[in-house]
Each structure stands twice: as structure tokens, then as C-alpha cells.
N, C-alpha and C positions, 0 to 999 in steps of 0.2 A: 473389490477394487484394489489395485496395487497402490503402494505408498512410496513416496520418495522423501528424503530428508535434505533440506536446504540449510547449510551452515554458512553464516556470514562473519566476516572478520570484524565488523563494527556492530554497535548496538542496533537492534531492530526497532523500527518505528513503534512507539508506545500505543498507537491506535490499532495495530494489528490484533485481531482476536479470532478465536475459534469460529469457524463458519465463513470467514472472509474468503474471497476468491483470489487466487494468486495468478498473475499473468507474467509473461516474460517476453522480451524482444531481443533478438540477436543484434549485436552492435558491431560496427566496422569503423575504422579510422579513415577519414577522407581528409588528406592534408593534415591539419592540426586538430580537426574536430572529430568527435565521435558521433556517428549517426546511427539511428535505430532502424531496424527492419520491421517486418510484420509482427504485430502483437499476437501472441499465442496464449490461450487460456490453458493453464496447467491444471488447476483443480481447487478444492476446498481445503482450508487449514483445519487439521484435526488435532494438532498439538503444538504448543509453543513452550520452549524451555531455554532460557538464556538467549543465546544467539542462534538458536536452531528452531526451524519450523518443519513440521511433518505435514505433507500434503497428500490427499487422495487424488489420484488422476486416472483418466480413462486409459484402458489398454490401447496401445498404438500411438499415444501422444508422445512426441519427441520430448525428451527431458532437456532442461536448460544446461548450458555449459557455464564455466566459471566467469566468462567474459560477458554473459548476457545481462541485460538490465532487468531486474525483478521489480514488480510493482503489485499492488493489491487494491481490491475494491470491496466495499462493504456489501453484504447481502441486503438488497433493497427491500425485501419483505420484512426484515427485522429492524431496519434503520431508516424508517420513513418519517418519523416525527420531527418536529422542529423544537426549538427551545420553549419551555413553558415557564410561566411565572412573571413576576414584576421586575426582577433584577437579574442581570447576567454580567459576568466579568470574565474577560479573557486576556491572555498575555501572548504577545508575539515576540519570539526570541530569535536572533540571528547568532548561531553558534560559530559561524565562520569568522576569521580574522579580517576577511575582505568586506568592503562596503557592499550592501545590497539595497535594491530599491523594490518596493512593493507596488504593483500596478493597481490592484483593486482588492477590496474586502467586501464581502456581502454576507448579511445575516437575515434569516427569516425567523421572526419572533411571533408567538401566539400567547396571549394572556391566558392563564389557566383558569381564572375565574374573575368575575367583576361584580 
């Protein structure tokens, strides 16, 4: 399989890991809003270093351009479990200087023993 290297100007999401699936969507500007087009599966992450991700992709798959929106999904076969135990703690941070509103948070918890 051929590989391609995606280099980002900003920090990569800390949740991205080897084996995740990279997708992209071409964007266009309509008035003052950016709109996304069809979502295309690029391939699996094989390497992460700094702000660079190396991806295996199928021959014939069109590669993303600099203006495309890049996203990722976890491999469902490896990331199917929920939280285990009696205690969990998480923190939500808004790194933007603009006010933000969260619509919903959902958590699935399973006790590890009883």
C-alpha cells in the first residue's frame, strides 16, 4: 500500500493513535460559511510524529488538499470497551477565547467488580 504524509500547522488531537482511520472532506466557501462536501476514507494511521501523520491508503484514492477538512475515527474492534471501575474523572477545556456552549455529554460506565 502506498503512504502519504499529512503535516498540520497546529497540534494534532492527542486522541489520534496508530491504527485510527483518517477521513477528509473537501470544503468550499458559501457566503461567509465554509461547507463540507462528501466524506472520503483515506486510510489507517501508521505513524505519528509531532504535527505529522503518515497514512496507508488504497491505490486510486484521491489525496486530500491543504484546504480539506481532516478527521479521524477509532478502530471499533480495538476501542469498544467503556469505563471500568468505581471512579472516573474528566475535564472539559475550552481553549478558545470565545464563549462556547456544550449541548450534551454522555458517559457509559460499567463497574469492574462488585
